[in-house]
N, C-alpha and C positions, 0 to 999 in steps of 0.2 A: 492420560494428559495430552493435550493438544500440542502439536509442534509449533515452532515459531511463526511460520506462515499462517497457520490456522488462527493463532492468537491475534496476530496483526489484523487479519481479515475481519475477525469478530469485532475488534476495536474500531475499525475505520469504516465499516460498511455503510452505516447511516450517514456519516459525514460525506463520504464519496457520493452517495445518492443525492444529498442536499446540494451538490455542485452540478447536478443535472446530468450525471454520467452513471454508468453501471460499473460496479467492481467485477472485473472479468476473472482475475486470478491474482494471487500473491505467491511469490516464490522467494525462498531464502537459500541461495546457492553459493557454493565455494567455487571460485574461478581463480586458478593459480593459487597464490598465497592469501588471497583476500576473500571475504564473504560479502555478498551483495543481497540487499533486500529490494525486490522489484515488485512494483504494484502495476497491474495491467488494468486499464480502463477502456470503456467503449461507449459509444452511443450511436443511434441509428444513422445520423447524418455524418458520422466520422469524428474523429478526435483531432483537435488542432493544438498548437503549442500553448495557447492560452488555457485550454482545458487542463493540460498537464501541469502548468504553473499553478493554477488555482487549486487543483487537488493536492499538489505537493505542499503548498502553503497551508492548506486546511488540515492535512493529516500529520505534518511534521510535529506540531506541539503535542498531539495525542500520543504519538509513538514515543516521543521523548519523555513525556510524563509517566507513561505506563511502564516503559522500559521492559517490553515483553520478550526480549530475545536473550536467551542464555547462550553465550558463545560456547561452541563445542571445544 
């Protein structure tokens, strides 16, 4: 069975590509008392804040609906 980061990557990969960027990595990490899901994106000419905002708005509903993360 895939881990949380792999499940999220599979869910969002096509949507990220549709935003004109490449899905570089997905990590689900514990930092201190909290868990964080981080999505890393890239494109040839570099990423700007608008790219981050657009991708975030595009993938949030997908992740929320699928609820692919089982909390440890």
